[in-house]
C-alpha positions in Angstrom: 147.2 147.4 -82.9 145.2 144.6 -81.4 142.1 143.3 -83.1 139.2 141.5 -81.4 138.2 139.4 -84.3 141.1 137.0 -84.4 143.2 139.0 -86.8 146.9 138.9 -85.7 148.3 141.8 -83.7 150.1 144.3 -85.9 152.9 146.8 -84.9 153.3 150.0 -86.9 155.9 152.8 -86.4 154.1 156.1 -85.5 156.2 159.0 -86.7 154.1 161.9 -85.5 150.7 163.3 -84.4 148.9 166.5 -85.3 146.0 167.9 -83.3 143.2 170.1 -84.6 140.0 171.3 -82.9 138.1 168.0 -83.4 140.6 165.8 -85.5 143.8 163.9 -84.5 146.0 163.0 -87.5 148.4 160.2 -87.0 151.4 159.8 -89.4 152.7 156.2 -89.5 154.8 153.7 -91.5 153.6 150.2 -92.3 157.1 148.9 -93.5 156.0 149.6 -97.1 154.7 153.2 -97.2 154.0 156.2 -95.1 150.3 156.6 -94.3 148.1 159.1 -92.5 145.0 158.2 -90.4 142.6 160.7 -89.1 140.5 160.2 -86.0 137.4 162.3 -85.1 133.9 161.9 -83.6 135.2 161.8 -80.0 132.6 161.0 -77.4 132.1 163.4 -74.5 132.7 160.6 -72.0 136.1 159.8 -73.7 135.2 156.2 -74.5 134.7 156.3 -78.3 136.2 157.8 -81.4 136.1 157.0 -85.1 138.8 156.5 -87.7 137.9 158.5 -90.9 137.8 156.5 -94.1 141.1 157.0 -96.1 143.8 155.2 -98.0 144.8 153.7 -94.7 141.4 152.0 -94.3 137.6 152.3 -93.9 135.8 154.2 -91.2 136.1 152.3 -88.0 134.6 153.0 -84.6 136.9 152.5 -81.6 135.8 151.8 -78.0 138.0 152.1 -75.0 138.7 148.7 -73.4 
């Protein structure tokens, strides 16, 4: 994961993905515990999506580079 605010790059092991109608669920491991992150709010042009708030972190908006 690359951040654009100067935070160091992080590498996480993704163990699997699940796809639903409008949600992608990513299962991953951060070297301490297994976590789940859900993504939704996909833009019609394919350039934006949002991470849902969860134990893995707050709601975050992602833009394609």
